[in-house]
C-alpha positions in Angstrom: 28.0 -4.2 19.9 31.5 -4.6 20.8 33.9 -2.6 22.4 35.7 -2.0 19.0 32.7 -1.0 17.3 31.5 1.5 20.0 35.1 3.3 19.8 35.1 3.3 16.2 31.0 4.6 15.8 32.1 7.3 18.3 35.3 8.4 16.5 33.1 8.7 13.4 30.5 10.6 15.3 33.2 13.1 16.3 34.7 13.1 13.0 31.2 14.0 11.6 30.2 16.7 13.8 33.8 18.0 12.8 33.2 18.0 9.2 29.4 19.1 9.4 31.1 22.5 11.0 34.0 22.8 8.3 30.8 22.4 5.8 28.8 25.1 7.5 31.5 27.4 7.8 32.7 26.8 4.1 29.1 27.2 2.9 28.4 30.5 5.1 28.1 33.9 3.2 31.1 36.2 4.1 29.8 39.8 3.9 32.8 41.7 2.8 33.8 45.1 5.1 36.5 47.7 3.3 39.8 46.6 5.0 40.7 50.4 5.2 43.5 51.8 6.3 45.4 54.7 8.4 44.4 57.6 6.0 41.1 58.5 6.5 38.8 60.7 4.1 36.9 63.3 5.6 35.9 66.9 4.4 39.0 68.7 4.9 40.7 66.4 2.8 42.6 63.7 5.1 43.5 62.7 8.3 45.7 60.2 9.5 44.7 57.7 12.6 46.3 55.0 13.9 43.3 53.3 15.3 40.4 53.0 13.1 37.3 53.1 15.0 34.6 50.2 13.7 32.2 53.2 12.1 35.0 54.5 10.0 35.9 51.1 8.7 32.0 50.2 8.1 31.4 53.8 6.4 34.4 52.8 4.0 36.6 56.1 4.1 39.8 54.5 5.4 42.2 53.8 2.6 45.9 52.6 2.7 47.6 55.4 1.2 47.6 58.7 1.3 47.2 59.2 -2.6 44.2 56.8 -2.4 42.3 58.8 0.3 42.9 62.0 -2.0 41.7 60.2 -5.0 38.8 59.2 -2.9 38.3 62.4 -1.4 37.5 64.1 -4.7 35.2 61.6 -5.7 33.1 61.5 -2.8 32.8 65.5 -2.6 31.7 65.1 -6.1 29.2 62.4 -5.4 27.8 63.9 -1.9 27.4 67.3 -3.7 25.3 65.9 -6.5 23.1 64.0 -3.9 22.9 67.8 -1.9 21.7 69.3 -5.0 18.8 66.8 -5.7 17.6 67.3 -2.2 17.7 71.0 -2.5 16.0 71.2 -5.7 14.2 67.8 -6.2 13.2 67.0 -2.6 11.3 63.8 -1.9 12.6 62.6 -5.4 13.1 58.9 -5.3 14.5 56.3 -8.1 11.7 54.3 -10.1 13.1 51.0 -11.0 11.8 50.6 -15.0 11.1 54.1 -15.2 13.1 56.7 -16.9 15.5 58.1 -14.6 18.0 60.7 -15.3 21.5 61.5 -14.4 24.4 64.3 -15.0 27.5 63.6 -16.9 30.8 65.5 -18.1 31.3 64.7 -22.0 34.2 66.2 -23.5 33.3 69.6 -24.0 30.4 70.5 -21.5 28.2 68.5 -18.8 24.8 66.6 -20.5 22.2 64.4 -19.2 21.5 60.9 -19.7 18.6 58.5 -18.8 18.4 54.9 -17.3 15.4 52.6 -16.4 17.9 50.1 -14.3 19.7 51.8 -11.6 23.3 52.0 -11.4 24.8 52.2 -8.1 27.4 54.6 -9.0 24.8 57.5 -10.6 23.0 60.3 -8.8 19.7 60.0 -10.4 17.2 63.1 -10.5 14.3 64.4 -12.3 14.6 65.2 -15.8 14.1 69.0 -15.4 16.4 69.2 -12.3 19.1 67.1 -15.0 18.5 69.9 -17.8 19.2 73.0 -15.2 21.9 71.3 -13.4 23.6 70.9 -16.9 23.0 74.6 -17.6 24.0 76.2 -14.1 27.4 73.5 -14.2 28.4 74.5 -17.9 28.0 78.3 -16.7 29.8 77.9 -14.0 27.1 78.6 -11.4 27.6 75.0 -9.7 30.6 73.6 -9.4 31.4 69.8 -8.1 
């Protein structure tokens, strides 16, 4: 093999290695992580932190603005209180795909319950009787979210 062919072959191998690496990087799945921000949602409302620890970023409680943190705080409170209610009044309940799973929602005038047989990740599911009792308590003011 001539000197020119050896050089060209070496250049092509190098180029092939670089292209293979670039293809692998482009094909790899990038897992989204929350961007976060200096306003951290906590049970008191919000805190302002300069350097967010990795755990805060991964848990998704950091927000870029104070107003976004306040909105998130209100939504998280409702969601967490629903989870706590189910834990207390229906311990051991598990969502079962394809079966009737109940959740509570706020209509124009009062709380009601609905049913799904596929999981909606934005809902807190519970047994039917738990949902009925929770609606009654929410409508009477005995439970506040």
